[in-house]
VOPAGU-2260 file (C-alpha; in pm, 1 decimal, decimal comma):
REM VOPAGU-2260
SITE   aa  ch    i         X         Y         Z
SITE  MET   A    0   11229,4   -7384,2   -4457,5
SITE  VAL   A    1   10889,0   -7240,3   -4546,2
SITE  LYS   A    2   10873,8   -7235,8   -4925,7
SITE  ASP   A    3   10627,8   -7072,3   -5156,8
SITE  GLY   A    4   10652,7   -6951,2   -5515,4
SITE  GLY   A    5   11029,8   -6997,3   -5534,1
SITE  MET   A    6   11088,0   -6781,1   -5225,2
SITE  GLU   A    7   11168,6   -6891,6   -4875,3
SITE  LEU   A    8   11130,8   -6786,4   -4514,7
SITE  THR   A    9   11355,3   -6953,8   -4261,8
SITE  GLU   A   10   11202,3   -7141,8   -3970,3
SITE  ASP   A   11   11314,5   -6860,3   -3739,4
SITE  GLU   A   12   11141,4   -6603,9   -3959,3
SITE  ALA   A   13   10826,0   -6812,9   -3984,9
SITE  GLN   A   14   10814,7   -6842,8   -3606,3
SITE  LEU   A   15   10891,4   -6475,3   -3540,9
SITE  TYR   A   16   10637,3   -6348,8   -3793,5
SITE  ASP   A   17   10374,5   -6618,0   -3728,3
SITE  ARG   A   18   10113,6   -6373,0   -3600,7
SITE  GLN   A   19   10167,7   -6138,4   -3894,7
SITE  ILE   A   20   10149,8   -6424,0   -4145,5
SITE  ARG   A   21    9815,8   -6523,4   -3993,2
SITE  LEU   A   22    9700,7   -6162,4   -4016,1
SITE  TRP   A   23    9797,6   -6068,1   -4371,5
SITE  GLY   A   24    9922,2   -6391,1   -4529,5
SITE  LEU   A   25   10251,2   -6549,4   -4632,6
SITE  GLU   A   26   10277,8   -6368,7   -4966,3
SITE  SER   A   27   10246,1   -6030,1   -4798,6
SITE  GLN   A   28   10509,0   -6119,6   -4538,4
SITE  LYS   A   29   10748,4   -6231,1   -4811,6
SITE  ARG   A   30   10705,7   -5899,2   -4989,8
SITE  LEU   A   31   10788,4   -5722,0   -4665,3
SITE  ARG   A   32   11091,4   -5944,5   -4617,0
SITE  CYS   A   33   11230,6   -5824,9   -4951,4
SITE  ALA   A   34   11174,6   -5451,2   -4894,4
SITE  LYS   A   35   11446,0   -5193,2   -4828,8
SITE  VAL   A   36   11329,7   -4876,4   -4651,2
SITE  LEU   A   37   11501,8   -4539,4   -4607,4
SITE  ILE   A   38   11380,1   -4322,7   -4319,4
SITE  ILE   A   39   11494,4   -3959,9   -4332,5
SITE  GLY   A   40   11477,6   -3762,1   -4008,8
SITE  LEU   A   41   11477,5   -3942,4   -3676,0
SITE  GLN   A   42   11290,6   -3720,8   -3435,2
SITE  GLY   A   43   10983,7   -3857,3   -3256,6
SITE  LEU   A   44   10783,3   -3933,0   -3571,8
SITE  GLY   A   45   11075,7   -4091,6   -3754,8
SITE  ALA   A   46   11154,6   -4308,8   -3452,5
SITE  GLU   A   47   10795,7   -4438,8   -3438,4
SITE  VAL   A   48   10794,4   -4526,5   -3808,3
SITE  CYS   A   49   11137,6   -4686,9   -3777,2
SITE  LYS   A   50   11025,5   -4904,2   -3484,4
SITE  ASN   A   51   10707,8   -5027,3   -3651,6
SITE  VAL   A   52   10868,5   -5099,3   -3988,4
SITE  ILE   A   53   11155,4   -5293,2   -3828,7
SITE  LEU   A   54   10915,3   -5498,0   -3617,8
SITE  ALA   A   55   10710,5   -5577,1   -3929,9
SITE  GLY   A   56   11011,1   -5763,1   -4072,4
SITE  VAL   A   57   11138,3   -5578,1   -4377,4
SITE  LYS   A   58   11475,0   -5671,3   -4527,1
SITE  ALA   A   59   11666,7   -5354,2   -4443,0
SITE  VAL   A   60   11616,7   -5010,2   -4287,5
SITE  THR   A   61   11858,9   -4720,2   -4318,4
SITE  VAL   A   62   11807,7   -4409,4   -4104,3
SITE  LEU   A   63   11947,4   -4080,5   -4233,4
SITE  ASP   A   64   11981,0   -3774,0   -4009,3
SITE  ASP   A   65   12259,3   -3516,0   -3989,9
SITE  GLU   A   66   12133,1   -3344,6   -3673,3
SITE  ASN   A   67   12233,9   -3414,3   -3313,0
SITE  VAL   A   68   12019,8   -3545,3   -3028,4
SITE  THR   A   69   11868,0   -3260,0   -2826,0
SITE  GLU   A   70   11711,5   -3241,3   -2480,7
SITE  GLU   A   71   11376,6   -3198,6   -2656,0
SITE  ASP   A   72   11428,4   -3530,9   -2837,4
SITE  ILE   A   73   11434,2   -3720,6   -2508,1
SITE  CYS   A   74   11060,0   -3658,0   -2468,4
SITE  ALA   A   75   10960,2   -3837,6   -2789,8
SITE  GLN   A   76   11264,9   -4003,6   -2946,9
SITE  PHE   A   77   11297,4   -4333,8   -2758,4
SITE  LEU   A   78   11569,6   -4485,6   -2978,6
SITE  ALA   A   79   11845,0   -4244,9   -2870,9
SITE  PRO   A   80   11966,0   -4292,6   -2508,9
SITE  ARG   A   81   11970,1   -3991,6   -2278,4
SITE  ASN   A   82   12348,8   -3991,4   -2260,6
SITE  THR   A   83   12374,7   -3927,8   -2637,6
SITE  VAL   A   84   12254,3   -3564,7   -2623,7
SITE  GLY   A   85   12484,9   -3367,2   -2851,5
SITE  LYS   A   86   12575,0   -3668,9   -3065,6
SITE  ASN   A   87   12440,3   -3758,1   -3407,8
SITE  ARG   A   88   12077,1   -3865,7   -3388,9
SITE  ALA   A   89   12088,7   -4148,1   -3647,0
SITE  ILE   A   90   12408,2   -4309,3   -3516,0
SITE  SER   A   91   12289,4   -4276,1   -3155,4
SITE  SER   A   92   11966,6   -4459,3   -3243,2
SITE  LEU   A   93   12128,0   -4747,8   -3429,1
SITE  GLU   A   94   12185,0   -4989,6   -3139,4
SITE  ARG   A   95   11830,9   -4975,8   -3003,3
SITE  ALA   A   96   11679,3   -4988,4   -3352,7
SITE  GLN   A   97   11877,2   -5299,6   -3440,1
SITE  ALA   A   98   11780,9   -5466,6   -3111,6
SITE  LEU   A   99   11413,1   -5445,0   -3210,1
SITE  ASN   A  100   11460,7   -5717,3   -3471,3
SITE  PRO   A  101   11798,5   -5886,4   -3531,3
SITE  LEU   A  102   11668,4   -6026,9   -3862,0
SITE  VAL   A  103   11649,3   -5678,5   -4015,7
SITE  ASP   A  104   11965,6   -5512,0   -4147,2
SITE  VAL   A  105   11964,4   -5167,0   -3983,0
SITE  LYS   A  106   12215,5   -4898,0   -4079,9
SITE  ALA   A  107   12264,7   -4529,6   -3996,9
SITE  GLU   A  108   12397,6   -4238,9   -4201,7
SITE  SER   A  109   12477,6   -3891,4   -4068,7
SITE  GLU   A  110   12496,4   -3689,7   -4391,7
SITE  ASN   A  111   12255,0   -3409,6   -4480,1
SITE  VAL   A  112   11985,0   -3524,8   -4721,9
SITE  ALA   A  113   12058,6   -3227,5   -4950,0
SITE  ASN   A  114   12415,0   -3352,5   -5001,0
SITE  LYS   A  115   12309,2   -3695,7   -5122,0
SITE  PRO   A  116   12312,5   -3745,0   -5501,3
SITE  ASP   A  117   11989,2   -3838,9   -5675,3
SITE  ASN   A  118   12102,9   -4196,2   -5745,1
SITE  PHE   A  119   12141,9   -4260,3   -5370,8
SITE  PHE   A  120   11762,8   -4254,4   -5334,6
SITE  THR   A  121   11688,7   -4496,1   -5618,8
SITE  GLN   A  122   11819,7   -4803,3   -5433,1
SITE  TRP   A  123   11523,4   -4817,7   -5194,9
SITE  ASP   A  124   11175,3   -4964,2   -5229,5
SITE  VAL   A  125   11025,7   -4708,8   -4989,7
SITE  ILE   A  126   11138,7   -4365,8   -4870,5
SITE  VAL   A  127   10984,6   -4198,1   -4566,8
SITE  ALA   A  128   11094,5   -3834,5   -4531,5
SITE  THR   A  129   11040,5   -3638,7   -4209,4
SITE  ASN   A  130   11177,0   -3308,8   -4077,7
SITE  CYS   A  131   11278,4   -3196,7   -4428,9
SITE  PRO   A  132   11234,0   -2854,4   -4593,2
SITE  LEU   A  133   10971,6   -2837,2   -4865,4
SITE  LYS   A  134   11236,6   -2804,3   -5137,4
SITE  GLN   A  135   11385,5   -3140,8   -5041,4
SITE  LEU   A  136   11044,3   -3308,9   -5013,2
SITE  LEU   A  137   10960,2   -3204,7   -5369,1
SITE  ARG   A  138   11303,5   -3314,4   -5491,0
SITE  LEU   A  139   11273,6   -3654,2   -5322,4
SITE  ASN   A  140   10922,0   -3708,6   -5453,5
SITE  GLY   A  141   11039,7   -3632,6   -5807,6
SITE  ILE   A  142   11327,7   -3880,6   -5777,0
SITE  CYS   A  143   11094,5   -4147,0   -5638,3
SITE  ARG   A  144   10844,1   -4102,4   -5920,3
SITE  SER   A  145   11119,6   -4136,1   -6180,7
SITE  ALA   A  146   11260,3   -4450,3   -6018,3
SITE  GLY   A  147   10932,9   -4617,5   -5916,6
SITE  VAL   A  148   11005,5   -4581,1   -5543,6
SITE  LYS   A  149   10713,9   -4551,7   -5302,0
SITE  PHE   A  150   10724,7   -4209,9   -5130,1
SITE  PHE   A  151   10591,7   -4095,6   -4794,4
SITE  CYS   A  152   10654,3   -3770,1   -4610,3
SITE  GLY   A  153   10520,7   -3629,8   -4286,6
SITE  ASP   A  154   10583,1   -3433,7   -3970,0
SITE  VAL   A  155   10462,6   -3372,2   -3619,3
SITE  PHE   A  156   10449,3   -3018,6   -3482,6
SITE  GLY   A  157   10328,8   -3030,5   -3122,7
SITE  PHE   A  158    9972,0   -3163,3   -3123,7
SITE  PHE   A  159    9947,4   -3140,4   -3503,3
SITE  GLY   A  160   10064,5   -3405,8   -3747,0
SITE  TYR   A  161   10029,1   -3493,5   -4112,3
SITE  PHE   A  162   10162,8   -3726,8   -4376,2
SITE  PHE   A  163   10140,1   -3757,4   -4754,7
SITE  VAL   A  164   10149,7   -4073,1   -4967,5
SITE  ASP   A  165   10256,2   -4114,6   -5331,0
SITE  LEU   A  166   10250,1   -4474,2   -5454,4
SITE  GLN   A  167   10209,9   -4363,0   -5818,1
SITE  ILE   A  168   10008,2   -4649,3   -5974,0
SITE  HIS   A  169    9955,5   -4904,7   -5700,3
SITE  GLU   A  170    9802,9   -5250,4   -5729,7
SITE  TYR   A  171    9660,8   -5415,2   -5420,7
SITE  SER   A  172    9420,0   -5682,3   -5306,2
SITE  GLU   A  173    9153,4   -5658,0   -5039,8
SITE  GLU   A  174    8880,2   -5871,7   -4894,8
SITE  VAL   A  175    8529,2   -5753,2   -4975,2
SITE  THR   A  176    8191,4   -5880,9   -4866,0
SITE  LYS   A  177    7953,4   -5999,1   -5136,7
SITE  HIS   A  178    7593,2   -6106,6   -5106,8
SITE  VAL   A  179    7497,1   -6420,0   -5294,0
SITE  SER   A  180    7183,2   -6628,1   -5317,6
SITE  ALA   A  181    7195,5   -6944,8   -5110,2
SITE  PRO   A  182    7066,2   -7273,4   -5255,8
SITE  VAL   A  183    6693,9   -7318,9   -5195,8
SITE  ARG   A  184    6607,1   -7632,8   -5002,9
SITE  ALA   A  185    6292,6   -7831,2   -5082,4
SITE  GLU   A  186    6149,6   -7789,7   -4734,1
SITE  ASN   A  187    6210,3   -7415,8   -4734,9
SITE  LYS   A  188    6140,7   -7241,5   -5060,4
SITE  LYS   A  189    6226,3   -6894,4   -4934,0
SITE  GLN   A  190    6532,9   -6747,9   -5100,2
SITE  LYS   A  191    6812,7   -6664,1   -4856,7
SITE  ILE   A  192    7100,3   -6426,7   -4907,9
SITE  GLU   A  193    7440,3   -6520,0   -4769,8
SITE  GLU   A  194    7748,8   -6305,6   -4711,9
SITE  ILE   A  195    8081,1   -6435,2   -4839,5
SITE  LYS   A  196    8433,5   -6290,8   -4828,2
SITE  VAL   A  197    8620,5   -6270,6   -5159,3
SITE  THR   A  198    8961,0   -6129,3   -5248,5
SITE  GLN   A  199    8940,2   -5850,1   -5500,8
SITE  LYS   A  200    9226,3   -5684,7   -5691,0
SITE  ASN   A  201    9222,4   -5308,5   -5741,9
SITE  THR   A  202    9444,0   -5026,1   -5863,9
SITE  ALA   A  203    9488,3   -4682,7   -5706,1
SITE  THR   A  204    9644,7   -4380,7   -5877,7
SITE  PHE   A  205    9833,5   -4115,9   -5679,0
SITE  VAL   A  206    9950,3   -3761,5   -5755,3
SITE  PRO   A  207   10284,9   -3599,8   -5667,9
SITE  PHE   A  208   10322,0   -3386,8   -5354,8
SITE  GLN   A  209   10351,4   -3075,2   -5571,6
SITE  ASP   A  210    9994,9   -3123,5   -5695,6
SITE  ALA   A  211    9861,0   -3164,7   -5342,4
SITE  ILE   A  212   10020,5   -2849,6   -5199,0
SITE  ASP   A  213    9976,9   -2621,3   -5501,9
SITE  ILE   A  214    9599,6   -2643,5   -5530,7
SITE  ASP   A  215    9438,2   -2326,4   -5665,1
SITE  TRP   A  216    9171,2   -2267,8   -5404,0
SITE  THR   A  217    9048,9   -1961,6   -5595,9
SITE  SER   A  218    8931,9   -2178,7   -5886,6
SITE  ASP   A  219    8567,3   -2272,8   -5929,7
SITE  ARG   A  220    8659,3   -2638,6   -5884,4
SITE  TYR   A  221    8798,0   -2594,8   -5532,8
SITE  LYS   A  222    8653,7   -2271,9   -5391,2
SITE  SER   A  223    8334,5   -2437,7   -5272,8
SITE  LYS   A  224    8535,4   -2707,7   -5092,6
SITE  VAL   A  225    8728,7   -2472,6   -4861,5
SITE  SER   A  226    8460,3   -2469,2   -4594,0
SITE  LYS   A  227    8451,2   -2851,5   -4585,1
SITE  LEU   A  228    8828,1   -2897,1   -4572,0
SITE  ASP   A  229    8991,1   -2932,2   -4231,1
SITE  PHE   A  230    9208,3   -2631,0   -4143,2
SITE  SER   A  231    9500,8   -2869,0   -4088,2
SITE  TYR   A  232    9581,7   -2855,7   -4459,6
SITE  PHE   A  233    9646,5   -2481,9   -4443,7
SITE  LEU   A  234    9832,6   -2517,1   -4113,8
SITE  MET   A  235   10065,1   -2764,6   -4285,6
SITE  LYS   A  236   10141,1   -2510,2   -4559,2
SITE  ILE   A  237   10213,5   -2241,2   -4299,1
SITE  LEU   A  238   10450,3   -2464,3   -4101,0
SITE  LEU   A  239   10634,5   -2587,8   -4410,5
SITE  ARG   A  240   10688,7   -2230,0   -4524,4
SITE  PHE   A  241   10816,0   -2132,9   -4177,0
SITE  ARG   A  242   11068,3   -2418,6   -4190,7
SITE  SER   A  243   11181,0   -2319,1   -4539,2
SITE  GLU   A  244   11234,0   -1956,5   -4437,8
SITE  ASN   A  245   11404,1   -2026,1   -4102,6
SITE  HIS   A  246   11571,7   -2365,5   -4163,4
SITE  ARG   A  247   11415,7   -2491,9   -3838,9
SITE  ASN   A  248   11080,8   -2558,3   -3673,6
SITE  PRO   A  249   10904,9   -2303,1   -3448,8
SITE  LYS   A  250   11043,3   -2291,9   -3094,7
SITE  PRO   A  251   10830,2   -2269,4   -2778,5
SITE  GLY   A  252   10848,3   -1951,4   -2574,2
SITE  THR   A  253   10951,0   -1746,9   -2876,0
SITE  GLY   A  254   10700,4   -1469,5   -2933,7
SITE  SER   A  255   10865,3   -1368,8   -3259,7
SITE  ASP   A  256   10803,6   -1717,6   -3400,4
SITE  VAL   A  257   10431,6   -1691,4   -3325,5
SITE  GLU   A  258   10415,7   -1351,0   -3490,3
SITE  GLN   A  259   10594,4   -1482,5   -3797,2
SITE  LEU   A  260   10354,4   -1778,7   -3814,7
SITE  LYS   A  261   10059,2   -1539,1   -3804,8
SITE  ASN   A  262   10213,5   -1325,3   -4078,8
SITE  ILE   A  263   10270,5   -1632,4   -4294,0
SITE  ARG   A  264    9912,1   -1738,6   -4223,8
SITE  ASP   A  265    9778,1   -1400,6   -4334,9
SITE  SER   A  266    9991,3   -1405,3   -4649,1
SITE  GLU   A  267    9912,5   -1763,9   -4750,3
SITE  LEU   A  268    9538,7   -1747,9   -4688,4
SITE  ALA   A  269    9501,0   -1407,7   -4854,0
SITE  LYS   A  270    9680,4   -1539,9   -5163,3
SITE  LEU   A  271    9442,9   -1836,7   -5174,2
SITE  GLU   A  272    9138,0   -1619,0   -5099,6
SITE  VAL   A  273    9067,5   -1829,4   -4791,3
SITE  PRO   A  274    8914,3   -1652,2   -4485,6
SITE  LEU   A  275    9183,6   -1568,0   -4228,2
SITE  ASP   A  276    8980,0   -1721,2   -3946,5
SITE  LYS   A  277    9018,8   -2061,3   -4115,9
SITE  VAL   A  278    9337,5   -2096,1   -3904,7
SITE  GLY   A  279    9271,5   -1920,6   -3574,1
SITE  ASP   A  280    9539,9   -1762,8   -3356,0
SITE  SER   A  281    9485,5   -2018,6   -3079,4
SITE  VAL   A  282    9617,0   -2298,2   -3302,3
SITE  PHE   A  283    9967,8   -2154,3   -3281,6
SITE  ASP   A  284    9982,0   -2242,4   -2912,5
SITE  LEU   A  285    9963,4   -2612,5   -3002,8
SITE  ILE   A  286   10239,8   -2661,6   -3260,4
SITE  PHE   A  287   10563,1   -2662,0   -3061,1
SITE  ALA   A  288   10802,5   -2956,0   -3006,3
SITE  GLN   A  289   10706,5   -3317,3   -3080,0
SITE  VAL   A  290   10436,9   -3447,4   -2847,5
SITE  SER   A  291   10501,6   -3815,5   -2784,2
SITE  PRO   A  292   10140,4   -3944,7   -2806,9
SITE  VAL   A  293   10088,8   -3758,4   -3135,3
SITE  CYS   A  294   10411,0   -3907,5   -3273,5
SITE  ALA   A  295   10282,0   -4251,4   -3174,3
SITE  ILE   A  296    9945,6   -4196,7   -3344,5
SITE  VAL   A  297   10070,4   -4040,3   -3667,5
SITE  GLY   A  298   10375,3   -4268,9   -3678,8
SITE  GLY   A  299   10157,4   -4574,8   -3623,3
SITE  VAL   A  300    9921,5   -4487,4   -3908,4
SITE  LEU   A  301   10210,9   -4389,1   -4136,9
SITE  ALA   A  302   10399,2   -4714,2   -4069,6
SITE  GLN   A  303   10076,3   -4906,0   -4129,3
SITE  GLU   A  304   10050,6   -4741,3   -4471,4
SITE  VAL   A  305   10411,9   -4836,0   -4550,7
SITE  ILE   A  306   10335,1   -5197,2   -4459,3
SITE  LYS   A  307   10015,9   -5196,8   -4668,0
SITE  ALA   A  308   10197,9   -5046,5   -4964,7
SITE  VAL   A  309   10482,0   -5300,3   -4956,1
SITE  SER   A  310   10262,0   -5602,0   -4885,1
SITE  GLN   A  311   10002,8   -5488,0   -5143,5
SITE  LYS   A  312    9737,8   -5584,7   -4892,2
SITE  GLU   A  313    9431,2   -5365,0   -4834,0
SITE  ALA   A  314    9341,0   -5026,3   -4982,1
SITE  PRO   A  315    9597,5   -4751,9   -4910,1
SITE  HIS   A  316    9518,7   -4403,2   -4781,9
SITE  ASN   A  317    9510,1   -4172,8   -5083,5
SITE  ASN   A  318    9671,8   -3929,9   -5026,7
SITE  MET   A  319    9686,8   -3705,7   -4713,0
SITE  PHE   A  320    9634,7   -3777,8   -4343,7
SITE  PHE   A  321    9591,9   -3497,0   -4088,7
SITE  PHE   A  322    9580,5   -3519,8   -3710,5
SITE  ASN   A  323    9377,8   -3219,5   -3594,9
SITE  PRO   A  324    9530,9   -3055,9   -3282,8
SITE  THR   A  325    9201,2   -2913,7   -3156,2
SITE  ASN   A  326    8980,4   -3224,2   -3157,1
SITE  ASN   A  327    9242,9   -3503,8   -3164,6
SITE  LEU   A  328    9090,4   -3664,1   -3473,7
SITE  GLY   A  329    9265,6   -3810,6   -3775,2
SITE  GLN   A  330    9118,5   -3742,6   -4118,5
SITE  ILE   A  331    9205,0   -3857,1   -4470,8
SITE  PHE   A  332    9172,3   -3631,1   -4773,0
SITE  CYS   A  333    9239,5   -3701,1   -5139,9
SITE  LEU   A  334    9382,8   -3373,4   -5271,0
SITE  GLY   A  335    9528,7   -3262,8   -5601,9
SITE  ASN   A  336    9341,0   -3507,1   -5825,1
């Protein structure tokens, strides 16, 4: 057994996670090994997060999804076999998810997230919510803040993706480079400066999702920042409102969906006194289905943030990540503070 601080990793675990232990240390791996994670929504993005978190070696992962596997899922959701189209997405993904790491306890639930009582969500260390209506995201975030559960939410719409992080008050350690004066030798009296790596402890404070999406862009504090902010933020608001009004995501080849998206855009931006050309019409050609490479990118960064949050290693992203569909760049913004 590998022992440290009263906790243990088995020899099998130490061997399996050897590379990770070398990367972020034994203490961080032990924190991961104690963590229980709930992943809500198992489309392409949820599957990517699920895969990466299981491979990292957490204690348990439960996937929750009441929808069935669709033909569209086959393009990005690699955990559900092709022959499971029409069957529940979470249950269909269980076998492949478990096979990723037999040391992780993986379970699946097929109930709608809205039907789960509040106390169901307090048993987890981390909740990652995808493919949820805005009402449920705000509800889940409120429950997590009350119970001290780390909260993440995100989505991929075609070539666009985003996620939000709320770790409340989060303590972490990171390696920083410091410059110090080297000892002066008798034969060389010139002072030299050396670089050394030291571990530094820090604290980050996060805001709830409500604060990040309800920013008053007409106020003096934020109005001047509109031109600098990536349009992806406003696109996220448009897409979340579409989902809330239609109980689904936009569908490709549906002209009425594009028209509704444009109407929502006009309404939202006018209310915020943001120029309508901030989100151009051409963007709405890029937000259909779940594009596999975008799921991999956004899901990879999101899972990395889950691992950092649990392991308390390295500075977390605070608090929004956007993958821009027009230039294929990821950007981080701290909003709502």
